[in-house]
Every structure is written in structure tokens, then in C-alpha cells.
N, C-alpha and C positions, 0 to 999 in steps of 0.2 A: 055537362056540368063543367064549369070553369075550374081549372086546376089551381089549388091553393099555392101561393108563393112560398117557396122553401124558406125556412128560417135562416137568417144570416146569409142571404143569397149573395149580396155584393162582396162581403169579405171572402166567401168561399170561391166566388168567381175570380177574385184577385189572386187567391192562392193557386189558381190553375192558369194564371196568365202566361206562364212559360210555354204552355201547349195550346193556347188559344190565339189563333192568328188574326181573327177578325170578328167584330161584333157589331150588329146593327146594320144600317145602310147609309150610304153617303148622302142620299137625299130622299125625299118622300116619294118622288116619282120613280118607280123601279125601271121603267123603260129609259128614262133620261139617265139614270145611274149606270145602267148597263152600257149605254152608248157613249157616255162622256167621262166616266171615271175609271182610272186604271191604277190598281195597287198590286200588280202582278207579282206573284210569289217567286222568290229565288230559292229553288228547292235545295241547292247545295247549302245556302245560308240557313235554311230552316232545319234540314235534317243532318247536315254535315257529311253528305255523300251524294253520289249520282245514281242511286238505286232507282228502279222503276217506281212510278207513282200510280196508285189506284184510289178511287173516290167512292164513298158511300153517301148517297143523298137521302136524308131522313134516317140518321143513325140511331134514333131512339136512345135507349139507355146504354148502348154500346156493346151489347152482348155479342153480336155477329162480328163486329170489327175487331174487338179485343181477341177473340179466338183466332181470327184470320191473321192478326199481327203476331200472335204467338207461333202459329204454324209457319209463317213466312217472314222471318226476321230480316231478310234481305230485300224486302219490299217496303216502300213507304206508303202510308195510308192517310188520306184526308177524309175527315168526317164532317158532314154538313147537317146541321139541325137548327131549325128556326126557333123552337121553344127553349128559352133559357133554362127553365126549370128542369127540362129533360136533358139537355146537353151537359148541365152541371153534373148529373149522376154519371154520365159517360166519361167525363173528364176525371172525376174523382176516382172512378174505377180504373182508369188508365194509369193514373199516377200511383195508385195502390199496387198495381201489377208491375210497375217499374218498366213499362214498355216505352222505348225511345223512338219507335217508328210510327207513331200516331200523332196527328195534329188536328185541331178542330176549327171550324168556322161557324159561328152563330149568326148566320145570315140567311136571307131568302134565296132559294135556288135560282130565282130570276136574275140575280146579279152575279152569278158564278163567273161570268166573263170579266168582271172587275178584278178578280183575284187569281183565277187559274190561267196560266199561259196557254195559248192555243196549241193544239196538237201535242199535248204533253202528258195525257192520261191514257193508260193502257186499258183499264177496266172501270166501268161505272156500275155500282151495285144499287139496285132498287128493290129493297126488301119490304114487302107489305106496305107499300105506299097507300095512302087513303084513296079509295076508288072514286069518290065524289061522283056518284051516279047522276046527279041532277044535270040536265042538259045545259043549264045556265052556267055551270061551273066547269064545263069541259076544258077550257083553256088553262084551268088550274091543275088538271091532272098531270102527273109527272111523266106521262108518256104521250101527251098531246103533241101536235106538230110544233107548237110554240117551244116546248122544252127539247124536243128531238133536234131542232135546229141548233140549240145551245150545245147539246151533247156532241153533235157533229163537229162543232168548232173546237171542242176541248179534246176529243179523242184523236189518238194517232191513227194513221191508216192501218187497218186491220185490228184496231181496238174494238172493244165489245161492251155491250150492256148486258148484265145478268139480272134478270128479274124473277122474283118470287111473289106470289099473291095467293090469297085464299078466295078471291072473287073471280068466278068464271067469266062473268060479264066484263069485268075490267081486263081480264087476261085476253079475251077475244078482241076487245077494243084495241089493246096494246099491240097485238100481233098485226092487226090491220094497219095501224099507224107506222110500225116499223117498216113494213113493206112499202107503204106509201112514201116514206122518207128515204128509201133506197138502201136500207139495211138488209142483210141476208140473215135468214132465220135458221137456227139449228138447236139441237138439244131440247126440243119441245116435248114437254110431258104434262099430262093432265092428272098425274098421280105421282108426285115426286118421290114419296117415301116408299113406293113400290116400283121404282124404275131403276135402270142402270146407273143413274146419277145420284142415287141415295147415299152411296158409300162416302163420297167426298163432301156431302152437304153438311153445312154448319146449321144446326137446329137452334133457332132463337127461342126465347121464352114464350113469345107470342105464338110462334109456330108450333111448339110442343103442346100448348094448351088447346090450340085449334085442332091439331091432328089427333089428340087424345079423344076427341068426340067422334072420331071416325070419318072426318071430313077431309077431302083431298087438298093437296097443295099443288098449285100450278107453277111451272117454271119454263123459261125460255131464255135463249141467248141470241142477241141481235148483233151481228158483226158489220162493222163499217168497211166498205171498200173491199169486200172479199167475195169471191165466187164460191159459195157453199151450197151444196145440195141440201134442201130442207129435210130434216129427219124428225120423226115423231115417235114417242114411246108412251 
């Protein structure tokens, strides 16, 4: 079902313009946009410091990133979300919380190269990305080779992707793609909430609802350019 447009959407978006770095896309052809348009962010100008930068793709209503930003005030966070209705909630929550280390991009993930400087991100978070199980939609999955090539360009050497999902099929697909793309796998668990990694886990609202039904959460970390022995829990 199509989401109903929020009331007073545009004035509310304008009220959040100080933390919204980009909106829309520079041209209709996403491949052309990624190859030919550059609006690379100056992190010092954006955040006023040289702190490390981390990125969440598909931030939803912002629950994960807001808690992450509270816990780590000396880290800068970028949040990407395509749906304007959804990112508005995340931005309003950020402003209400008074967090100065979070900024937003209301853009398709396919054009991240237009805005994120190469080799500048330490961590990419993929929390409960839509699995898109249909074979015809494989290229749209956020862990397809198409997207892993983008992440490889954005991540620093030794940078990592942290993924959580409630879909076993999508999880196994993602693990295979990480290895195919040359990432090293670690911290693999098929039951996050009953694993050694549970203590530091930030539980999103979606995650809590799903876990309350007794269903497992899958998690893995994929590291770029690092020789790590694969571990599973």
C-alpha cells in the first residue's frame, strides 16, 4: 500500500534544511548521474570537525542512527533514505534530540558517489534492507555486486559493512556476495540476540517487533582489505 504523504511535508522539510545535505537526483538516469555529477561533501564544512564518518543506508525513521550518535558524539554520521516521508521523521527526531553529529541525504543509494568522497567512510550500516527476493530485482538489493562496488569506493581500507536482517535467504545471499567482492567476513551470527554480539547491539523498533515473535536476527561484518579469519556464532 502506498504511503500517504505527510501533512505540510514541504514546510517541514524546509525546517530541517540545515541537516539535509542533498535531495533528489541530478538527472533521471542514475548511472549517468553517478558517473558525471560530483557534489562531494566537505566534512569539515558540514560538521565543523575532522571526526571519523560513518554511513547508514536506508535509515528509516532514524532509531538506530540516533542512538548511535548519542553513544558516539565524536563520530559523524550520514543517513541515507530515499523515501521523503520517512526521512522527514528521522530528521525531525534528530533535531528534537539536539544531535549535531548527524546529517541526511534524501537520495537513491545508486548515486552515493556523487556526494560521498572516495575512501572517506569507516563503517557502512545496512539495517534490515528490503530483501527483494525476486530474481528480476537482484541488482536492486543493497548487497548485490552493483552496490558492493560502490561501497568499495567509499570505504577506507580496513573499513567495514555491518549488516542486520531478518531474512535468512537474503543473509546467505549477502555473505556470498561479500566474499565474491573480496571482503573478509567476521562476527557472523544466525541468532544475534543470543550471541556474544548482543550486548553492544542497538535494537531498532522493527527489530524488537520481529524478535518478540521468537524469530532470529542475522548479523555479519564484512571488512574491506583486511585478512580476517571467519568466525561464526
